[in-house]
Each structure stands twice: as structure tokens, then as C-alpha cells.
N, C-alpha and C positions, 0 to 999 in steps of 0.2 A: 383867617382861613384862606382868603384869596392869595395872601402873601405866601402862605405855606405851599399852595398848589404851584405858584410860579417857581418857588425854590426847588420843588420836586420834579418839575417838567423835564429837565435834562436827564434826570435819572430814569424817569418813566420812558423817555424816548430811547435811551440806551438799552433798557430791558426789552423793549418792543423789538428793536432791530436785532438784538442778540437772539431773541426767541425765533425770529424768522430765519436767521442764519442757521440756528441749531436744527430747526425742522428741515431745512433744505439739505443740510448735511446728512441727517438721518434718512431722508428720502433717497439720496444719492447712494448711500451704503447699501440699502435694501435693494436697490435696482442693480447694483454691481453684483451682489451675491446671486440675485436671480439670473442675471445674464451668464454668470459663471457656472450655473448648474449644468450647463451643457458642455463645459470645458473640462475635458478629461485630465488636464494637467493641474487642476485646482484640487489639492489634497483635502481641503476643508470640506468639499462636497462629496468625498468618497465614502462609500459604505465600508465598514470593517468586515472582512471576509473571515469567517470562522470555519476551520477544518476540524475533522474528527480524527482522534488517535484511538484506534480500536484495539491496540495492544500488541502490535507486531512491528518489526523494524522496516519491512518493505513499505508499509503505509506511511510510516514516519519519514522515510526517505522521500517518497513522492509528495507528501505534504510540503516538505521543505523546498523541493524543486519548484513546485507551483507557487509557494509563498514568496520565494526569492524573485521570481519573475513578476509577480503582482506588486511586490513592494518596490523593487528597484526599477522596474520597467513601466509600471502603470501608476505608481504612487498610492497604492492601497495600503492600509494597515491590515495585518493579519493576526489571527489568534488560533491556538489549537486547544480543543476540548477533549479530555480523556473520557472515554465511555466504553461500556460493553457494547457488543453488536446490537443487542435489542434496544438498549437505551440510546445508542448512537442513531439507530434508524428512527426512533421516536423523535429525537432531537432534530433530525433532518426533515421530518414531516412538519413539525410545529415551528420551524424557523430558528431554533436555537443554534442549529448547525447549518451552514450554507453548502459545504462541499464535503463529500466523502470520496477519497481518491481510489479506494478499492472496495468494491462490493462483491463479497463471496456469497452468491445466491444460495448455494446448497447448504450453507451454514445458517441462513436466515429463514429457511423454510418458505412458507407461502407469504410471510409478512412483507417481503420485498415486493413481490408481484402485486399484492393488495395495495401497497403504498403507491406503486406506479399507476395502478388502475384508478385510484381515487384522485389522481391529479395533483397531489401535494408535493410529489417529487418528480424529477425528470432524469432520465438516463441520457447523458450527453456524449458519450463516446466509450471506446474500449481502451483501457490503459494497456493491458497486455492480455494475450489469449493462449499462450503456449505453455500452460502449466502442466506439471507432471506429478503423479502420486502413485505409489505402489511399492513393490518389492525391489530393493536395490542391493547390489553387491559391488564392491570395488572391482573395477575392470581387470585389475591384475589377477583376480581369482580365476578368471576365464582365460585371459591372454598372457598372463605373466608380465613382468616388467624387467627387462634386461638391465636397465640402468641401475635398478635397485637390487638386482640379483634375485628376483622373485620368480619362481617357476609357477606355471599355471597348475592349479590343483583341481579345477572343475572345468576342463576344456570344452565339454559338450553341454554345459549349463546354458540353456536359452530361455526356458520358461518355468513356471511354477510346477508343472507336471514332472520336471526333471529333478526336483528337489529331493525326493526320497532316496535316490541313489547316491546323493552327496551328503547324507546326514552326518557321516563321520568327519567330513571336512569342516562342518560348522559346529562341532562340539565345543563347549566351553572348556572342558578338560577331558582327559582320558578316562576319568572315573564316571563320566556321564554316558548313558546309553542312547541318548537322543541329541540331535542337534539343537541349536538355539536360534529362534527368530525373535528379534527385538521389535516390539510393536509400537503403536502410537500411544502416547500418554492417555490414561483413562479419561481425562477431562476433555480431550479433543474430540471433535466431531467424527474423525476418521477411525477412532478406536473401535467402535461397535462393528463397523464393516471389516476392519482388518482382523479382529479377533474371530469373527464369524467365519472368515475365509479359512481359518485353520480346520474347521469341521467340513466346510463345503469342499475343500480341495483334499480332504483326507490327510492333512499334514500332522494332525495330533498324534498319529501312530509313530511318527519318526522325529518330530520336533516338539520342544516345549516353547510355549509363548511367554515372553518376558515383557512386562510393563516397565518402561524406563522411568516412570514416575513423573517426568516433566520433559519439556522441550530441551532443557539444558542436559538432562540425563541422557536423552536420545543422542544429542550431539556429542557428548563426552564419550558415549559408547562407540560411536562410529569413528570419532577422531582418534581415540586410543588405539583401535584396531588398525586404522589406516596408516597412522604414523609408524606403527610397528610392522606393517606389511602382513598382517594376519587376516584370515578369512573373516567375513562379517556379512550377515544378511539381516535386513529389517526394513522397516517403514522409512521412507524418505519422501520429500516433496520439494517442489520448486514453485515460486522462488525461495531460495534459502542459501545461506553462505556455504553450507557444506557441499551442496551440489554445484555451486559456483567454483569452489576451490578444488574439490577432489574429482578425479576421473571415475565416475560411477556408471554402472549399466543397470537399466531397469529390466526386470524379467518380464517375459510375455505372459499375458493372461488372455482369456477369451475376450473378444471384442465386446464393448459395452452394449448391453441389451437391457432396456428399462424393466421389462417383466422379470427377467432373471435376477437382476440387481435387487429389485424389491422383494423377491422371494428369499434369496439366500446370499446375496452379494457375490455371486459366482462369476463375475466378469471384472474386467479392468474398471478403474474409477472413471466416471464420466468426464469427458472433456469439459473444460470450464473457461469461459471468457470472464475477465475481471474488469467490469465497467467502472466508470466514474459517474456518480449521481449527485444531483444538486437539489436544494429546495426550489420549488417551481417559481417562487417570487423573484429569484435571482435573475431570471430572464428579463425582468422589468427594471430592477434596481441596479444591475451591473451587467448589461449586455456584452460589454467588452470582455469581462471575465468569462462569461459563458462561451463566447467565440473562441477564446484562448483554450478553454478546457475541451472544446470539441476537437481542436487540433492536437491536443496532448495525446501522444501515443508512444509507448516504449515496447519492451519485449521482456520475456522471461530472462534471457541472457543478460540484457542490459541491467535489469534489476538485480540479478545475482552478482554482477560485477560490483555494484554499489554496496551490496551486503557483505561481500568479501572485504572490501575496503574498510567498512565500519568495524568488522570483526578483527581484522589484522592490525588496524591502527587505533583500536579503541576509540573510534571517532563518533562524535555526536552527529545526528541527522543533518544539521545545517552544514557542518564541515564536509560530510560526504556528498551532499547535494552540490556544493560549490566545486568540489574536486571533480565530480562526475560531469558537471556542466562545462568545466574547462577541458575535460577529455573529449567531449562530444558536442562541440558547438554546431556541427553540421546537422545534428538531430533537433535540438531544442529551438534553434533559431528559425526553423521552419514553422514553428507554432505561432510566431508573433510577427508583427510588422518590423521592417528594418530598423526604424528609429527606436522601437522598444528594445530590440535585440542589442543595439549599440549601448543603450543605457545600462542594461544588465551586464554586458561584457565588462564595462568599465568598473562596475561595482564589485565584481567577483574576481577580478585579476589581482 
């Protein structure tokens, strides 16, 4: 037995030394990871940032601008989750979604304000605030277009109250006795208001209201008329590629008044800021992301520009985001530190 122990002594010594070295190595690795938790350049410690796609191209574009900056400039991984507005808001509250780049408060009712009040989400800034919704006509209907050989057919048309005298201008055909107003698709939030306005403004006597069926149907109706230089009147909104691409004039309505609006929609649509909202925990897990999003600010016109690019080039949101960022480095570089901006510039060129 003694002889056996003497024979195994070198082996036991080797195992003992190896074990000590192995433990030391493990301790060293753990300490390095811990030290790098505060190192913003260590991708292994980064949270994955989840954005919400609520179903329209402007939010998809803004998602990709923000994601490009976070991926290329800060080293974050990003993901986009598709959801309806109600499910998206719920996901933002429970942490399944980190960032929503466009919050349309009037479409979410009281749910958004309630979510803010309970502290589960935070509003970090205004993405853009100069939105427009209402009755639009091609500007050539009022002013004409010499380059296209179009004469003005409704030179005194300024507001909805002027529409009855121009009903013949907006007839679909000579066989019709009324003009035609193209409304918002029935599934849209604006549809109820826009259809009720027909009665409130006494337009039903001189115009028929047409449901275009979908957003595509609405855009096709306007595009077909505009490209042909024909009169058209209907619902339009921004940001949208059609208002970015075509020269349109919004007709005047009475100034927004909450009481009147709630009674019969007899005013212009309310002005609306479109903020960025986050899950509240992001302020602790990714404060650099929150700081960036607080600086993020565009405009209706800048968003329209990107939407026109997407439409005309059949471009995906990522492609449109990189194109837009190369067109406007003076804007987005103001949102981030210089070293981050340089990393992003190299990645998108």
C-alpha cells in the first residue's frame, strides 16, 4: 500500500497544482467580465434592444435609423417585433418591447396615458410634431400648372365651406349629379370623423362619400388622378409618401375645438406630436440608448422624404435608413457623440 502511495504521489501533486491553476483561471475570467460590465464597447454585456413595428412604413424607417446607430455605433444587437398598437403598447409595458419610435396617442385612447401614469413606460422625446390630416386637393386644382398645361378649375377654393360651389369639378363622370370625396378606409381611426364631417359640413347634399377600401386604394385613387392632372379631393395625411411626392393643398376647416370635435367632428383634426416611448427599465439597463433616443428628433418633411424614397425605389426600411442618413449627416450626428458618429458613418458608406 505504501508503495502504491509513493507511485501515485507525482500524479496527485500534478492534479493538485492543475486544480489550483484552473480555479485561478476561473476567478480571473469572472473578474474580467465583471469589470467589463461598465465598458460600453464590450458587446457581450450589451442588452438586445427590441423595437416595435406597428404596421406602417414611417415607424419601420425610424426603427431602422435608430437600430443602425445602436448596432454600428454602440455595439447593441437589435430586433423588431410586429404587433398591433394595443399589443405593442402592452409589450412596451411588460418589457417584451423596449422602444416604440412612434406613439400616436389619439389612436391609443386613454391606454397610453394610463401606461405613462403607472410608470411602466416613459416618453423620452418627440420624434416629429408637424403632422397633417384633412381634406386635400392637388395644388394645380387651385393654381393650375403651366409646365403641365393645366388650368386652374377651382381658383377660389380655400376651405371646406367652398366645396359646394365646386361639386361639378369633382364629379367622377358627367353622368353623376354629385361630386366625389374619397374618405379614409373604414378600418382607420380617421374614418369615423371624416365620414361624420360630411353631415356636419352639409356636404352630403352635393358630394358622395367613397370608402377607398384600404390605404393602397386611397393612394391609388390620388396617384391616378394626379398623374393624369385631374381634379381630386379626399382624405390625406402626413407623414406619407403621397404628400411627400405630390404638391397638395389642405383645405381650411374651423380651428380645432375639443368640445365641438367631440360633438360632431366639426373642426380640423387636432394637432399631434408623435413621441418616442420606452419601457421604463431601459433607463437602468441601457442609459446610453435612452440618452440617444432623447436626442432623436426629425420632422414631417424629413420622414416624408424617406417614405418617397422607399416608394419610388421599392426599398426596404434598412436601405432607406442608410440612404437618408447619408443624405443628412448634419442631422443624425447631432444625436450621438463624435466617436459613435464616426463608427456609424464608416458602416453605412
